[in-house]
C-alpha positions in Angstrom: 144.4 -118.0 131.0 142.6 -121.1 132.8 145.6 -123.5 132.3 147.9 -120.6 133.3 145.7 -120.1 136.6 145.7 -123.7 137.5 149.5 -124.0 137.1 149.9 -120.9 139.3 148.1 -122.6 142.1 149.0 -126.0 141.5 151.0 -126.4 144.8 148.1 -124.8 146.9 145.7 -127.2 145.2 147.9 -130.3 145.8 148.1 -129.5 149.4 144.6 -128.6 149.9 143.4 -131.9 148.3 146.1 -133.9 150.0 147.7 -135.5 147.1 151.0 -136.6 147.2 153.8 -134.2 146.1 155.0 -134.3 142.7 158.4 -134.9 141.9 159.2 -132.2 139.9 160.1 -129.0 141.9 159.0 -126.6 139.1 155.6 -126.6 140.9 157.0 -125.1 144.0 159.6 -122.8 142.6 159.5 -119.0 142.7 156.0 -118.0 141.8 157.3 -115.0 139.6 158.2 -117.7 137.0 154.8 -118.9 137.0 153.6 -115.5 136.2 155.6 -115.3 133.3 153.2 -117.8 131.7 150.4 -115.2 131.9 152.3 -113.2 129.1 150.8 -115.9 126.7 147.3 -115.1 127.2 148.1 -111.3 127.3 150.1 -111.5 124.0 147.2 -113.5 122.5 144.6 -111.1 123.4 146.8 -108.1 122.4 147.2 -109.9 118.9 143.5 -110.8 118.6 141.5 -108.1 120.3 144.2 -105.4 120.2 144.3 -102.7 123.0 141.1 -103.5 124.8 141.8 -107.4 124.8 145.3 -106.5 126.2 144.0 -104.5 129.1 141.0 -106.6 130.1 143.4 -109.8 130.1 145.8 -107.9 132.3 143.2 -106.9 134.7 141.9 -110.5 134.8 145.7 -111.7 135.3 145.6 -109.4 138.3 142.7 -110.8 139.6 144.3 -114.2 139.4 147.3 -112.9 141.3 145.5 -111.2 144.3 144.4 -114.3 146.2 147.8 -115.7 146.6 149.3 -112.4 147.5 146.6 -111.7 150.2 145.8 -115.0 151.6 148.7 -117.4 150.7 152.0 -115.6 150.3 154.2 -115.8 153.5 156.4 -112.7 152.4 156.1 -109.1 153.6 154.4 -106.7 150.9 153.2 -109.7 148.9 151.2 -107.3 146.8 154.0 -105.3 145.4 155.2 -108.0 143.0 151.9 -108.8 141.6 151.2 -105.0 140.9 154.7 -104.7 139.3 154.1 -107.9 137.4 150.5 -106.5 136.3 151.7 -103.1 135.4 154.4 -104.7 133.4 151.9 -107.3 131.7 149.6 -104.1 131.0 152.5 -102.0 129.4 153.9 -105.0 127.4 150.2 -105.8 126.3 149.4 -102.3 125.2 152.8 -102.0 123.3 152.1 -105.3 121.6 148.5 -104.3 120.9 149.6 -100.8 119.6 152.5 -102.7 117.3 150.0 -105.1 116.0 147.5 -102.0 115.3 150.5 -100.4 113.5 151.2 -103.7 111.5 147.4 -104.0 110.5 147.1 -100.4 109.8 150.3 -100.5 107.5 148.9 -103.6 105.9 145.5 -101.9 105.2 147.1 -98.9 103.9 149.5 -101.1 101.6 146.2 -103.0 100.5 144.7 -99.5 99.7 147.7 -98.4 97.8 147.9 -101.6 95.9 144.2 -101.5 95.1 144.5 -97.9 94.0 147.6 -98.6 92.0 145.7 -101.5 90.3 142.6 -99.4 89.9 144.6 -96.7 88.3 146.6 -99.0 86.0 143.4 -100.5 85.0 141.9 -97.1 84.2 145.0 -96.2 82.2 144.8 -99.4 80.3 141.2 -98.9 79.4 142.0 -95.7 77.5 142.4 -96.2 73.9 144.8 -93.6 73.3 148.5 -93.3 74.5 148.9 -92.0 78.0 152.3 -91.6 79.9 154.2 -89.8 82.4 157.6 -88.2 81.6 160.5 -87.1 83.7 161.5 -83.5 82.7 165.1 -84.2 83.1 165.7 -86.8 80.5 162.3 -87.2 78.7 162.0 -91.0 79.9 158.9 -92.6 80.4 158.0 -93.4 83.9 154.6 -94.8 83.5 152.5 -95.7 80.4 149.4 -97.7 79.6 148.8 -100.6 77.2 148.0 -98.4 74.5 151.8 -97.3 74.5 153.4 -100.6 75.6 152.3 -102.9 73.1 155.5 -104.6 72.9 158.8 -105.2 74.8 159.7 -101.7 75.3 163.1 -100.7 76.9 162.8 -99.4 80.3 164.8 -96.2 79.4 162.5 -95.5 76.6 162.2 -91.6 75.7 159.0 -90.0 74.2 160.9 -88.8 71.3 162.1 -92.3 70.6 158.6 -93.7 70.9 156.5 -91.4 69.0 159.0 -89.8 66.3 161.6 -92.6 66.0 164.4 -90.1 66.4 167.5 -89.7 68.8 166.8 -86.2 70.0 163.9 -84.2 71.5 161.6 -82.3 69.0 162.5 -79.1 68.0 161.1 -76.5 65.4 157.8 -74.7 64.9 156.5 -77.7 63.1 156.9 -80.0 66.0 157.1 -77.8 69.3 158.2 -79.9 72.5 155.2 -79.8 74.9 157.7 -80.6 77.7 160.0 -77.6 77.0 156.9 -75.4 76.8 155.4 -76.6 80.0 159.0 -76.0 81.7 158.9 -72.5 80.7 155.2 -71.6 81.2 154.3 -74.2 84.0 150.8 -74.4 82.4 149.0 -77.1 80.4 149.8 -77.1 76.7 148.1 -78.5 73.6 149.9 -78.9 70.4 149.7 -81.0 67.1 152.4 -83.5 66.0 152.9 -86.1 63.4 153.7 -89.5 65.3 154.5 -93.0 63.9 153.1 -96.1 65.1 154.7 -99.3 65.7 154.3 -99.9 61.8 156.2 -96.7 61.1 152.7 -95.2 59.6 152.4 -91.4 60.1 149.3 -90.2 62.2 148.3 -86.9 63.1 147.9 -86.5 66.8 146.6 -83.9 69.3 149.2 -83.7 72.1 148.0 -82.7 75.5 150.7 -82.0 78.3 150.0 -81.3 82.0 152.6 -80.3 84.7 153.4 -82.3 87.9 154.8 -80.1 90.6 157.0 -80.9 93.6 156.6 -79.2 97.0 158.7 -76.3 95.9 156.5 -75.5 92.9 159.1 -77.0 90.2 157.9 -79.0 87.2 159.4 -82.4 88.0 157.1 -84.7 85.5 154.7 -84.2 82.9 151.6 -86.1 82.3 150.9 -86.5 78.2 148.3 -88.1 76.4 147.8 -88.1 72.4 144.5 -88.2 70.6 144.5 -89.5 67.1 143.0 -86.8 64.7 144.0 -88.3 61.5 140.7 -89.0 60.4 139.7 -85.4 61.6 142.4 -84.0 59.6 141.2 -85.8 56.5 137.8 -84.6 57.1 138.8 -80.9 57.6 140.9 -81.5 54.5 138.1 -82.6 52.4 135.8 -80.1 53.8 138.3 -77.4 52.7 138.4 -78.8 49.3 134.5 -78.8 49.3 134.4 -75.3 50.5 136.9 -74.2 47.8 134.7 -76.1 45.2 131.6 -74.3 46.8 133.4 -71.0 46.7 134.3 -71.6 43.1 130.9 -72.3 42.0 129.5 -69.2 44.0 132.0 -67.1 42.2 131.2 -68.6 39.0 127.6 -67.7 39.8 128.4 -64.3 40.6 130.5 -63.9 37.1 127.2 -65.1 35.5 125.1 -63.0 37.4 123.5 -65.8 39.4 123.1 -65.3 43.2 123.2 -68.1 45.9 121.2 -67.9 49.2 120.5 -70.4 52.0 117.0 -70.2 53.7 116.2 -71.8 57.0 113.7 -71.7 59.6 115.0 -70.4 63.0 113.6 -68.7 66.3 113.9 -65.4 64.3 111.4 -66.5 61.6 110.6 -68.3 58.4 113.1 -68.5 55.6 115.9 -66.5 57.3 119.0 -65.9 55.4 121.8 -68.2 56.7 123.9 -67.6 53.6 124.0 -65.0 50.9 126.3 -64.4 48.2 127.8 -61.0 47.1 125.8 -61.2 44.0 122.5 -61.3 45.9 123.7 -58.2 47.9 124.3 -56.5 44.5 120.8 -57.7 43.3 118.9 -56.4 46.5 121.1 -53.2 47.5 121.4 -54.9 51.0 124.7 -55.8 52.6 125.5 -59.3 53.3 125.1 -58.3 57.4 121.8 -57.1 56.6 120.6 -60.0 54.6 121.7 -62.4 57.2 119.2 -60.7 59.7 116.3 -60.5 57.1 113.7 -63.3 55.8 113.3 -63.8 52.1 109.7 -62.8 52.7 110.9 -59.4 53.4 112.4 -59.0 50.1 109.5 -60.5 47.9 106.8 -58.3 46.6 103.5 -58.2 48.4 101.6 -59.5 45.4 104.0 -62.8 45.3 104.8 -63.1 49.0 102.2 -65.5 50.2 102.6 -67.9 47.3 106.4 -67.8 48.0 106.1 -68.5 51.8 103.9 -71.2 51.1 106.3 -73.0 48.7 109.1 -72.6 51.2 107.1 -74.2 54.0 105.9 -77.3 51.8 109.7 -77.8 50.6 110.9 -77.6 54.2 108.4 -80.3 55.2 110.1 -82.4 52.5 107.5 -82.1 49.7 108.7 -82.2 46.1 107.9 -79.3 44.0 109.0 -77.8 40.8 112.0 -75.6 41.7 112.1 -73.1 38.9 109.5 -70.1 39.0 109.6 -66.1 38.5 108.9 -63.7 41.2 109.5 -59.9 42.2 111.6 -58.5 44.9 111.6 -55.0 46.4 115.3 -53.4 46.3 116.7 -51.5 49.5 115.8 -48.4 47.2 112.3 -49.3 46.6 112.5 -50.4 43.2 110.8 -53.5 41.9 113.2 -56.3 40.4 111.8 -59.3 38.5 113.9 -62.5 39.3 114.1 -66.1 38.3 114.5 -68.5 41.1 115.6 -72.3 41.3 115.3 -74.0 44.7 116.5 -77.1 46.0 116.6 -78.5 49.7 119.4 -79.6 51.5 120.7 -79.9 55.2 122.7 -77.3 57.0 123.8 -77.7 60.9 121.7 -80.6 61.0 118.4 -78.9 59.7 116.7 -78.7 56.4 117.6 -75.7 54.3 116.2 -74.1 51.1 119.1 -73.6 48.6 118.3 -70.9 46.1 119.8 -69.8 42.9 118.5 -66.4 41.7 119.0 -64.4 38.7 118.0 -60.7 37.8 115.9 -60.9 34.6 115.2 -57.3 34.4 117.1 -56.9 31.0 115.0 -60.0 29.9 111.7 -58.7 30.8 112.5 -55.2 29.1 113.5 -57.2 26.0 110.4 -59.2 26.2 108.2 -56.0 26.6 110.1 -54.6 23.6 109.5 -57.8 21.6 105.8 -57.7 22.5 105.4 -54.0 21.5 107.1 -54.6 18.4 104.7 -57.5 17.6 101.6 -55.4 18.5 103.1 -52.8 16.1 103.5 -55.4 13.3 100.0 -56.7 13.9 98.3 -53.1 13.7 100.5 -52.7 10.5 99.2 -56.1 9.0 95.7 -55.0 9.8 96.0 -51.7 8.1 97.8 -53.3 5.1 94.8 -55.8 5.0 92.3 -52.7 5.0 93.7 -51.5 1.8 94.2 -54.8 0.0 91.7 -55.6 -2.8 90.3 -53.8 -5.8 90.0 -49.9 -5.3 87.8 -48.3 -7.8 89.6 -45.1 -8.9 88.5 -42.4 -11.5 90.7 -42.4 -14.7 90.3 -38.7 -14.9 90.6 -36.9 -11.5 92.0 -40.1 -9.6 89.6 -40.0 -7.0 88.7 -43.3 -4.9 85.3 -44.6 -4.4 84.6 -45.8 -0.8 82.3 -48.9 0.2 79.4 -46.3 0.7 79.7 -44.9 -2.9 81.5 -41.5 -2.1 84.2 -40.2 -4.3 87.2 -39.2 -2.3 90.6 -37.9 -2.8 93.5 -40.3 -2.5 94.9 -38.4 0.6 91.4 -38.6 2.3 90.6 -42.2 1.5 93.9 -43.4 2.8 94.2 -41.1 5.9 90.7 -42.4 7.1 91.9 -45.9 6.9 95.6 -45.7 8.0 97.7 -43.5 10.5 99.5 -42.1 7.3 99.8 -38.5 7.1 100.4 -37.0 3.8 102.8 -33.9 2.8 102.7 -32.3 -0.6 105.6 -31.9 -2.8 106.2 -32.2 -6.7 108.1 -34.7 -8.5 110.9 -34.0 -10.9 108.6 -35.0 -14.0 105.6 -32.6 -13.0 108.2 -29.9 -11.9 109.6 -30.1 -15.2 106.2 -29.9 -17.3 104.9 -27.2 -15.0 108.3 -24.9 -15.5 107.9 -25.7 -19.3 104.3 -24.4 -19.3 104.8 -21.5 -17.4 107.7 -20.2 -19.7 105.5 -20.8 -22.4 102.7 -18.7 -21.1 105.2 -16.0 -20.3 106.2 -15.6 -23.7 102.8 -15.7 -25.3 102.0 -12.6 -23.1 
């Protein structure tokens, strides 16, 4: 700005200082050409300081023009040209400043877009599972992350060629096409497929699809990502096999009369049923639904309840206890049932659980009672037999027996006092024959 001002007033300065006139007439030419030099500081200010710099520089330029227009210029309406030039400079400065603002704004936006794109690509590449965007018209992949693009893939690669190694879209109930489903429903979709990796190995995947709409609400693209669930599938199959084996064991227990229960402490109480087999329902008389809302303590006979709860608590705390014992429960109809119980602890839903194998031993108990009764009867019989053992003094004539006190008693009295035997009187065939012959003889004589 200073150099332009000196150049603008150079002829006046020479005359004022009395210096010899320069040989170049450029210093004495029309001053409108000199004013054009002021475009340089205005443009610079517009570029460096934008709109404010252009306006301030234009005002300063006008202040530079005023002294010549007012005091030096010999022309009429000398202010007209500087004003017109000032206005022109201002407009040009403002336009240039606005243009530079637009350029800078575009650069900023381009930088933001570039950074956003780089951030998006970085985020997508950080995903360990395949993620891509598909064109709904031709199934071609428009965007993919590094989990997909592990090699030199074709730019016109389709989703079915990438994941299924086939030349046509997926079809059929076994591999429903998520893109077709989204086109039909315009809603997100989740399905399961079998995809093939770059080595040709089959993998179970869970496919998630999300629609991308245009301004008119039509689906134009689809976001798709795939989660590898191969290990989960294997775990589910292993769990299914384990459940089948467990169900077989439970059914076998039911066939052999052994019930299975799982007891766990929760907010409802101590030793709550979390599983009960049908055999246990048959033993107790309660339905499975009723048992799952009951504690084992509700079933145990009051005389056994305290000891059973104590054993349960100690086992839940991790103590090693003998798992086999007998107890008594009260059925729904109020009858008492003796049971034989074997317990072992395990884990269920992240918490310790008591697993019980229970057998109804009513028939065995009844058999034991009969056996005990029979033994007692045998012992009594043996005792009585021992009482009649040894030498018994008997009269050779009347057949009476002498007891320990010296009294003579009939055989019926003696044995009746020492045993529970009772006598009934009859006549043996020999005596009967003798009696009849004697009676007939007496009848003839008379």
